[in-house]
Kinemage of the C-alpha trace (Angstrom):
@kinemage 1
@onewidth
@group {chain A} dominant
@subgroup {mainchain}
@vectorlist {calphas} color= white
{ca met a 1} P -33.352 166.256 63.298
{ca ala a 2} L -34.558 164.376 66.289
{ca phe a 3} L -35.112 160.291 65.327
{ca ser a 4} L -38.203 158.297 65.075
{ca pro a 5} L -39.404 155.614 64.011
{ca ile a 6} L -40.906 155.248 60.429
{ca asp a 7} L -43.851 154.115 59.679
{ca phe a 8} L -42.982 152.541 56.453
{ca tyr a 9} L -46.535 150.841 55.765
{ca asp a 10} L -49.675 152.492 54.783
{ca ala a 11} L -52.064 152.325 51.860
{ca arg a 12} L -49.861 152.541 48.846
{ca thr a 13} L -46.758 149.142 50.430
{ca gly a 14} L -48.773 147.441 53.481
{ca gly a 15} L -50.916 145.255 50.947
{ca his a 16} L -55.344 145.462 51.012
{ca ala a 17} L -57.124 144.988 53.753
{ca gly a 18} L -58.805 140.719 53.806
{ca glu a 19} L -55.794 139.588 51.358
{ca arg a 20} L -53.893 136.340 52.402
{ca val a 21} L -49.975 136.813 52.396
{ca pro a 22} L -48.229 133.675 52.384
{ca leu a 23} L -46.099 133.303 55.013
{ca glu a 24} L -42.314 133.495 54.985
{ca asp a 25} L -38.709 131.065 55.520
{ca arg a 26} L -38.533 132.892 58.796
{ca glu a 27} L -42.364 132.405 60.551
{ca arg a 28} L -42.729 129.027 59.615
{ca val a 29} L -39.413 128.347 61.399
{ca ala a 30} L -40.241 130.641 64.444
{ca ile a 31} L -43.946 128.118 64.690
{ca glu a 32} L -41.760 124.825 64.599
{ca leu a 33} L -39.621 126.402 66.970
{ca ala a 34} L -42.375 128.109 69.183
{ca arg a 35} L -44.785 124.343 68.858
{ca pro a 36} L -42.851 122.492 71.397
{ca leu a 37} L -43.069 124.641 73.947
{ca leu a 38} L -46.979 125.595 73.977
{ca gly a 39} L -47.801 122.522 76.376
{ca gln a 40} L -51.420 121.671 77.318
{ca asn a 41} L -52.648 124.593 79.153
{ca ala a 42} L -53.361 128.113 77.790
{ca gly a 43} L -51.049 130.954 78.685
{ca ala a 44} L -50.650 134.119 76.086
{ca ala a 45} L -48.500 135.368 73.448
{ca leu a 46} L -47.742 139.001 71.975
{ca asp a 47} L -46.531 139.046 68.069
{ca ile a 48} L -43.999 142.232 68.657
{ca gly a 49} L -44.440 144.118 65.072
{ca cys a 50} L -47.527 142.437 63.998
{ca gly a 51} L -48.153 144.346 60.650
{ca ser a 52} L -51.379 142.614 59.909
{ca gly a 53} L -51.728 139.870 61.983
{ca glu a 54} L -50.993 137.467 59.463
{ca phe a 55} L -48.598 135.363 62.050
{ca leu a 56} L -50.565 135.871 64.872
{ca thr a 57} L -53.323 134.112 62.711
{ca ala a 58} L -50.695 130.655 61.081
{ca phe a 59} L -49.756 130.623 64.314
{ca asp a 60} L -52.624 129.826 66.051
{ca glu a 61} L -53.963 127.473 63.459
{ca ala a 62} L -50.908 126.099 63.449
{ca ala a 63} L -51.642 125.240 67.432
{ca gly a 64} L -54.786 125.516 67.705
{ca leu a 65} L -54.212 128.414 70.287
{ca ala a 66} L -57.460 130.561 70.647
{ca arg a 67} L -59.815 126.791 70.905
{ca arg a 68} L -56.743 126.218 73.364
{ca gly a 69} L -58.042 129.188 75.200
{ca trp a 70} L -54.828 131.281 74.425
{ca arg a 71} L -54.915 134.961 74.316
{ca leu a 72} L -53.118 136.366 71.307
{ca val a 73} L -51.832 139.887 71.551
{ca gly a 74} L -50.457 141.243 68.846
{ca ile a 75} L -48.736 145.432 69.111
{ca asp a 76} L -47.173 147.738 66.027
{ca phe a 77} L -46.547 151.445 65.081
{ca ser a 78} L -48.261 151.447 61.753
{ca asp a 79} L -51.739 152.632 62.527
{ca tyr a 80} L -52.918 150.911 59.072
{ca gln a 81} L -51.077 148.079 60.131
{ca val a 82} L -53.070 148.138 62.964
{ca gly a 83} L -56.285 148.502 61.701
{ca arg a 84} L -56.266 146.493 59.312
{ca ala a 85} L -55.192 143.710 62.121
{ca ser a 86} L -57.853 144.766 63.823
{ca arg a 87} L -60.416 142.487 61.724
{ca arg a 88} L -59.256 139.167 63.223
{ca pro a 89} L -60.455 137.622 66.584
{ca tyr a 90} L -57.020 138.572 68.857
{ca glu a 91} L -55.940 141.429 70.772
{ca phe a 92} L -54.326 144.572 68.859
{ca arg a 93} L -52.650 148.102 69.610
{ca gln a 94} L -50.630 151.169 68.392
{ca cys a 95} L -47.932 150.979 69.944
{ca asn a 96} L -44.517 153.022 69.823
{ca val a 97} L -41.398 150.122 71.407
{ca glu a 98} L -38.808 152.525 72.070
{ca glu a 99} L -41.168 153.660 74.700
{ca gly a 100} L -42.334 150.589 76.240
{ca ile a 101} L -44.496 147.697 75.995
{ca pro a 102} L -48.065 149.482 77.673
{ca tyr a 103} L -48.479 145.127 79.525
{ca asp a 104} L -47.770 144.152 83.062
{ca asp a 105} L -44.193 142.109 84.103
{ca ala a 106} L -44.719 138.500 83.334
{ca ser a 107} L -47.576 138.787 80.980
{ca phe a 108} L -46.601 136.634 78.577
{ca asp a 109} L -45.973 133.306 78.050
{ca ile a 110} L -44.463 133.131 74.486
{ca val a 111} L -43.186 136.752 72.292
{ca phe a 112} L -42.500 136.527 68.961
{ca cys a 113} L -40.423 139.385 67.457
{ca gly a 114} L -39.952 139.324 63.473
{ca glu a 115} L -37.832 141.431 61.479
{ca leu a 116} L -38.719 143.885 63.991
{ca ile a 117} L -35.409 144.247 66.619
{ca glu a 118} L -33.302 145.866 62.628
{ca his a 119} L -35.208 148.763 62.916
{ca leu a 120} L -34.470 149.936 66.811
{ca tyr a 121} L -32.398 152.612 67.788
{ca asp a 122} L -32.323 151.376 71.364
{ca pro a 123} L -32.129 147.323 70.852
{ca asp a 124} L -30.708 146.378 74.744
{ca ser a 125} L -34.038 148.798 76.003
{ca phe a 126} L -36.151 146.657 73.806
{ca leu a 127} L -34.929 143.470 75.091
{ca glu a 128} L -34.742 144.089 78.488
{ca val a 129} L -38.937 145.565 77.790
{ca cys a 130} L -39.057 141.502 76.113
{ca his a 131} L -37.696 140.136 79.234
{ca arg a 132} L -39.970 141.953 81.936
{ca val a 133} L -43.060 141.717 80.169
{ca leu a 134} L -41.969 137.530 79.954
{ca lys a 135} L -43.545 135.189 82.134
{ca pro a 136} L -40.425 132.902 84.384
{ca gly a 137} L -39.574 130.514 82.205
{ca gly a 138} L -41.620 132.402 79.193
{ca his a 139} L -39.341 131.945 75.629
{ca leu a 140} L -38.145 135.298 72.992
{ca ile a 141} L -38.555 134.472 69.485
{ca val a 142} L -36.382 136.850 67.720
{ca thr a 143} L -35.972 136.660 64.256
{ca thr a 144} L -33.677 139.261 62.079
{ca pro a 145} L -32.217 139.737 58.658
{ca asn a 146} L -27.793 138.349 58.897
{ca leu a 147} L -25.423 140.904 58.365
{ca his a 148} L -22.240 137.661 57.034
{ca ala a 149} L -25.709 135.811 55.296
{ca trp a 150} L -23.634 134.286 51.890
{ca tyr a 151} L -23.703 136.743 49.921
{ca asn a 152} L -22.933 139.627 52.254
{ca arg a 153} L -19.324 138.227 52.749
{ca leu a 154} L -18.308 138.057 49.138
{ca leu a 155} L -20.129 141.421 48.574
{ca phe a 156} L -17.853 142.976 50.915
{ca ile a 157} L -15.032 141.456 48.817
{ca val a 158} L -15.719 143.407 45.917
{ca gly a 159} L -16.451 146.673 47.616
{ca ile a 160} L -20.851 146.542 47.366
{ca gln a 161} L -22.837 147.449 49.743
{ca pro a 162} L -23.794 144.738 51.886
{ca val a 163} L -27.514 143.038 51.944
{ca phe a 164} L -30.050 144.878 54.285
{ca tyr a 165} L -27.567 147.321 55.288
{ca glu a 166} L -29.054 151.347 54.446
{ca thr a 167} L -26.487 154.180 54.893
{ca ser a 168} L -29.321 156.877 53.288
{ca thr a 169} L -31.709 157.940 54.449
{ca arg a 170} L -33.188 158.437 50.946
{ca ser a 171} L -32.724 155.050 49.192
{ca thr a 172} L -31.084 152.225 48.695
{ca ser a 173} L -29.032 153.012 45.442
{ca val a 174} L -25.822 154.311 48.025
{ca gly a 175} L -23.404 151.375 47.542
{ca ala a 176} L -25.591 149.025 46.030
{ca gly a 177} L -23.390 148.624 42.705
{ca pro a 178} L -24.654 146.170 40.431
{ca leu a 179} L -27.469 145.283 42.505
{ca arg a 180} L -29.696 148.336 42.016
{ca arg a 181} L -30.774 146.654 38.389
{ca leu a 182} L -31.457 144.320 40.785
{ca lys a 183} L -33.991 146.297 43.568
{ca lys a 184} L -37.865 145.910 43.151
{ca gly a 185} L -37.626 149.277 44.884
{ca thr a 186} L -35.279 151.810 46.587
{ca thr a 187} L -37.419 153.599 49.410
{ca pro a 188} L -35.448 152.104 52.261
{ca val a 189} L -37.208 151.027 55.248
{ca gly a 190} L -35.380 151.926 58.196
{ca his a 191} L -32.700 149.278 59.088
{ca val a 192} L -31.112 150.464 62.389
{ca arg a 193} L -28.719 148.038 63.479
{ca ile a 194} L -28.186 144.708 61.774
{ca phe a 195} L -26.677 141.466 63.314
{ca asn a 196} L -24.628 138.429 62.561
{ca gln a 197} L -25.737 135.177 64.308
{ca arg a 198} L -22.522 136.380 67.415
{ca ala a 199} L -23.426 139.859 68.053
{ca leu a 200} L -27.711 138.656 68.585
{ca leu a 201} L -25.809 135.966 70.538
{ca asp a 202} L -24.814 138.145 72.410
{ca leu a 203} L -27.152 140.963 73.072
{ca leu a 204} L -29.777 138.139 74.279
{ca arg a 205} L -27.731 137.423 76.876
{ca ser a 206} L -26.389 140.457 77.824
{ca gln a 207} L -30.720 141.320 78.565
{ca gly a 208} L -30.703 138.023 80.347
{ca phe a 209} L -32.179 135.706 77.681
{ca ser a 210} L -30.817 132.081 77.686
{ca pro a 211} L -30.597 131.751 73.470
{ca val a 212} L -31.715 127.780 72.688
{ca ala a 213} L -31.784 127.153 69.074
{ca thr a 214} L -30.525 129.388 66.584
{ca arg a 215} L -31.911 128.114 63.103
{ca gly a 216} L -31.489 129.971 59.214
{ca ala a 217} L -33.827 130.994 57.520
{ca thr a 218} L -34.124 131.918 53.075
{ca phe a 219} L -34.260 135.436 52.006
{ca leu a 220} L -38.030 135.920 50.338
{ca ala a 221} L -35.724 138.444 47.847
{ca val a 222} L -33.112 136.534 46.650
{ca pro a 223} L -33.513 135.901 42.762
{ca arg a 224} L -34.816 132.682 41.449
{ca pro a 225} L -30.866 131.658 40.145
{ca ala a 226} L -29.684 131.455 43.583
{ca gln a 227} L -32.750 130.589 45.615
{ca arg a 228} L -31.460 127.073 45.685
{ca ile a 229} L -27.869 128.349 47.460
{ca asp a 230} L -29.657 130.409 49.586
{ca gln a 231} L -31.668 127.177 50.898
{ca leu a 232} L -28.669 125.078 51.301
{ca phe a 233} L -26.997 127.785 53.652
{ca thr a 234} L -29.885 128.181 56.212
{ca arg a 235} L -28.607 124.812 57.477
{ca arg a 236} L -25.596 126.646 59.066
{ca pro a 237} L -27.510 129.907 60.412
{ca ser a 238} L -24.121 132.009 60.877
{ca trp a 239} L -24.244 132.236 56.740
{ca ala a 240} L -28.460 131.779 56.249
{ca ser a 241} L -29.589 135.192 55.077
{ca asn a 242} L -32.539 135.206 57.966
{ca leu a 243} L -31.464 134.237 61.586
{ca val a 244} L -34.129 132.943 63.936
{ca val a 245} L -33.046 132.254 67.921
{ca leu a 246} L -35.633 131.404 70.819
{ca ser a 247} L -34.137 132.129 74.251
{ca glu a 248} L -35.158 131.386 77.484
{ca arg a 249} L -36.251 134.104 79.776
{ca ser a 250} L -33.606 133.687 82.213
{ca ala a 251} L -34.114 134.893 85.795
{ca thr a 252} L -32.570 138.008 85.974
{ca val a 253} L -30.748 140.532 83.713
{ca gly a 254} L -27.948 139.598 83.206
{ca ser a 255} L -27.622 135.813 84.788
């Protein structure tokens, strides 16, 4: 069977048009990292895996981008999510990023890629394309689950499948052991590659990016009794639930 992306979000799982979804911690951290880069001039920002456009809206509201003349663009594989996003005052289009990104070279100042790279069969080629569409000196912000999150290190020791990693295309209960009872749903979301901090930074460097900052972020689904611990571990990104990495586009791939 040939590999193809999963359109996980639809009218059943993707929410309802018009609702306002609170930003997750990783998205707030991404905006904090991006704001100092914006300068005074107009530019262009691309949100890859934009969903219903919530992040672009929050980014715009936090930095006043649209009123300053910024071009705000979002792309997503899900037709349903793009349909929802199209009600917002930005540019949106459906796109399978495994086949490329339909924009010219050096089109964007900032590219945001939130919780997407772990879904890609070929993340190397994807980052090559991100490098291509960024302007020289432009910036890429990637967020992704951390294979070496503090609780995953503990789960490895006791022989339980780490959180985020999917070995079955039918159920996330496979290998979960006692964690099964904590799961709100068992449908895989299509995680293909899961990174720790070193692997993500190595991959970015190999595809022409110079990491500038790495931050940790919390995971929304951590049980309430452990949320304070999860927050504490954001101070050490290599142990945090989520990785948020800001990188600058180098002159050439591999430079």
